[in-house]
N, C-alpha and C positions, 0 to 999 in steps of 0.2 A: 910136591906132598904126595907120599907114598901111603898107602893103606895096609896096617899091619893087621894080619887074620890072627885071633886068638879064637882058643874055642869057647865060642857064644859071644865074643865082644869083636869089636872093629874098632881100632884106635884112629884119632885125626888129629896131628899136630902140624907144625910149621912146617914140616919137610914131606908130609904124606900128602896123597891125591885123595879128591871127593869122589870116590867111585864105587859102585857097588860091585859085589864078589861076581867073577865070571859064571860061577855055577849056584844059582841061586834054587833054592827049595821054598816055595811058599811065596807070599807077596814082599815085594821089596819093602815096604814099610817096617816089616821085621827086622831087616837089617838096618834102616835107618834108626830104627829105635836102640839099637843094639851098640850103635857107635859111640865109641867113647872119644871124648873132645877132651884135650888137656886143660884148654882154657876157652871156655865159653864166652868170656869177655873179651877175647882177643879181637881188634881190628883188621880186617882181612887186607890184602892187597886188592887191586883191581882184577889182577889176574885171577885169584882165589875166590872173588866174588862171582866171577863169570863161573868159574869150575863148579860152585857149589849150586849157582843156578842150574847147570846142565845135570846135576847129580839129581836135584827135586825132579826137575823136567823129565828124565830118563825114568826115575822111580814110577812119576805118573803114567807114561807112556807104556811101561810094562804092565801097571797095574791094569790099566783100562784093554792092553790088546790082548797080554795074557791070561789075566784073570777075570776079564769082561766087567770090571767095575772099578770105583775108586775107593782109597780107604783112608781112615783118620789116621791121623798121625798125633801121639802124646805131645803138648807142649812142652812136658818136663823132659822130653826126650834132648840130650846133650846136643845133637847136631841142629836139633831145632832152635835150643836158644842161643846157638852161634849164630843161625840165620837171623833171628830177630835182633843179635847185638849189633849186625852190620846191615840190617833193612828193618828198623823198627817200625815202620808204617805196616808190615805185613800183619802183627798182631790186632789189628783191625778186624782182620777175616776169619778171627779166630771164633770157634761155636762152644756150644756146651758151657758156658760160663768161662771160656778160658782154657779150659783144659784139653781141647782136642783140636785140631783143622784138617779140614780135608786137602788130600795132595792136589785137588783141582783147583782150591782156592790159591795155593802158592802158585801152581802154572799162570793162573790167572792173573796173579800180581806180577809176576815177569813178564807176561805175554803185554801187559799194560805199559809196561816201560820200555820207551823207543832202544835205550841202552842194553837192554838185557832180552828184548824180543829176538834179536838175532841168534840168541844161545838157544830159544825155545824152538825156533824154527829150525836150528841145526839138529836138534835132536830129534823133531818129526820128521826131517828127512834121511835119518839115518836107516830108514827102511826096517825097523823094527816089526816083526810080525809075531803072531802067536808060536810059530815054529821055531822063531830064532831069537827069541825075547833074551837069550843070554846075550853080552857085549863083548 
């Protein structure tokens, strides 16, 4: 899966990667909310699920280490709707009447799963620091 960069949007489809752009200005949540997903109801393969987990884990780690805070993600964002399609139990962690979710809540969801905790640990061990938050 590759990420197609368009002015202001980020397309995700079956041949694309779940990745943040290498040079980000501002918090990762802004990029997550701009990502376009061709089919938010598409079931992902196991490999894609792990990649999606790492995308959200990396967004959280960069948010905390570079910007010093967690961020809210709009649940209407296509990338989040794809996440809910493939991990429906995550919606229980939404706040504000279901319109937003903290990146930390997504991270905790994956960290609580033995299958996906390995992805969270992998991201945490990447050595992301405030100085090198670009990946």
